[in-house]
N, C-alpha and C positions, 0 to 999 in steps of 0.2 A: 469761486474758489480757485486757487492756483497752487500747483505743486512745483512750479518752476521757481527759481530763485536767482536774483542777480548775483553773479560771481565774476571775479576777475579771470579772464581767459589768459592762458599762458602765452598766447600769441594771437594776432588778429586772425579771424576765421577766413580761411580759403584765399587770402590775398586778392587776386584779381578775378576769381571765379564769381559766378553770378550769385552765389550763396551769401555774399556779404550783405548783412543787414545794417550794420553800424560799425564804427571803429572800435578799437579796444576801449573798454569802459571800466571804471572802478566802482566799487560798492560804496559810493560817497553819499548815498541818500538823496540824490538829485531828482528822484521821482520818475526816472526813466523806466519804461516798461519793455525795453528791449534787452535781449540777452544773447550770449553766444558762447559756445564752447568749441574747442579744437579737438579733432579726432584723428585717428590713424586710418590706416587703410581698411492676383487680385480677383478679387471677385470678378465674375464674368459679366455681370450686368449692373445697372445702376440701382441705387437704393436697396442694397441687400445687406443683411446683417452678417458680420464675419462668421458667426456660429453656423449659419445656414450654408454659407459658401465653403467654409473650411471643410465641412464633412464631404463636399463633392470634389475637392482638389487632392491630387496625388501628393503624398508626403506633407499634407497640411498639418500645422501644429494644433495641439489641443490646449485650450486655455482653462485654467482653474480659477474662476472668479467667485468671490463671496456672493451670497444671494442678494445683497443689497447694492451690488454694482452691476450695471449693464453698460454695454458698449455697442454702438451702431456705426457702421462704416457705409457711407454712400459714395460709391466710386463707379464711374462710367468706364466701360471698356474703350480703349483707344483704337483698336484694330491692329496695333503694332504689338507683336508678341513680346519683344524685349521691354517696351515701355509698360505693358500690362503686368509683366513679371516684376519689374521694379516697383511699381505702385502697389501691387499686391503685398510685397514683402515690406515696403515702407509702412503700409497699414498694419501688418503684423507687428512691426516694431513698436508702433504707437500702442497697440493693444497689449503688447508685452510689458510696456512701462506701467500701464494701469494695473495689470496683474501683479507686478512686483510690489507696487504700493499696497495693493489689497492684501497680499500675502505677508507683507512686512519684511521682505528680503529681496535683495537684488541678485541673489544667487539662484536664479531660475534658469531652466533649460531654454526658455523662449528669449529671455534677455541675452543669454549667451549666443543664441542662434541668430538673432536679428539686429544686434548692435555689436560694434567692435571698437577696439582702440580706446581713446580717451572719451569718446561719446558714451561708450558703455561704462567706463570708470566713473564718469560724472553721475550717471543715473544710479549706479550701485551706491555711490557715496550719498547721493540725495535721499535715496530710500532709507539708508542707514540713519541719517540725521532725522528724518521724519519719524522713524520708528522710535529712536531714542527720545524724541519729544513726546512720546506717548500717543502719536496720531496715526490714523489710517485714513482711507478715503471711502466715500459713500456716494451713491447717486448714479447719474447717467452721463456718459461721455459720448459725444458724437463727432465723427471725423468725416470731412467732406472737402470738396474743392481740390481733389488730387490732380496734379499735372506734372509731367516731366518738362523741365525748362531748358536743359542743356545736356548734350551727350558728347560734346567735343573735347572735354577735359579728361583728367585722369580718373573718371568715375562718371556717374549719372546724377545730375542735379534735379531735384524735384521740390515741390511744395505742397502743403495741404493745410486745412484749417481744423482747429479743435474748438468745439463748443463745450465750455465748462459751466454753462449757466444753470445746469441742474446737477452739478457735482460739488461736493463739499468735503471739508475735513471732518473727521470724526474722532472723538476722544476714545481711545481703546478701553480705558478703565471704566468709564461711565456709559459708553455707547451714545454719548451726546453728540448729535450732529451739529456742526457749527455753520448754520445757514447764513448766507450773506445776501445783501441786496444785489439784484441783477444789474449789470452794467455792460458797456461795450467791451470792457477789459476781460470779460468772460470769453471773448472770441479771440483765439490766438492763431497767428500765422506761423507755421514752422517751415523753414527752408533747410533741406538736407542734401547731403552728398552720400550716395550709396555705391558700394563696390561689391563685385561678385566674389564669393569665397570659393574654396576648393570643392565644397559640397554642392555648389550651384545656387546657393541662397544669396540674395542681395542684402547686404548688411549696411545699416546706417552708420557711417563713420564720422561724419561731421554734421553739425546742425546749429541753427540759430532760431530765435523766435521773437515775435513782436506781439504784445497784447494790444487789443483794440484795433487791429488792422481793419481798415475800411472795407476791403474786399471781403474778408471773412464775415464782417458784420452784415454787409449787404446780401451775401449769399446764404445766410443762415436760415432764412425763412423758407 
């Protein structure tokens, strides 16, 4: 199951920054599983669930997920305080997206807190489209492979993987789960740029993704 959608970006993502996954693309139905949007401006140990870690962190967000949605974050500490803070908040941003789809609204405190600019606008609009189609999400999402890849530009670049192999769309009216056949495309590589806001949180401001990324597929086991 995928809640991402190929869309035309208003400009190529990040120019020369390391976040570029592909050039500007159109929704021409060419079968591409890459996407990108343009934006504006952690857990302390490996293999820990966000809920367990969040309760131990100062000013940690509280997530309100439906009972049939679970999220796991596997993130190793780097030993660098800034990198760990970035990856923690990037993980919160990923969880905030799932929460927004589960609640059927992009107007959530966590989405506002951990995404900014056009990156946030994109997901607010995507949630709205999804909800208008009478859909929500169900199942399990896993996030792993977190890494800071660049700190030299006007923000911090990072990437992580999403495992959607046990996550599905669900029809709200009937509660019918739209199960799909597992495939490599269930494993998605996200590349993000994060910037620190005035409150001290790292917000995802730009991002791109690629389904079926070989690294994410290999690391999922």
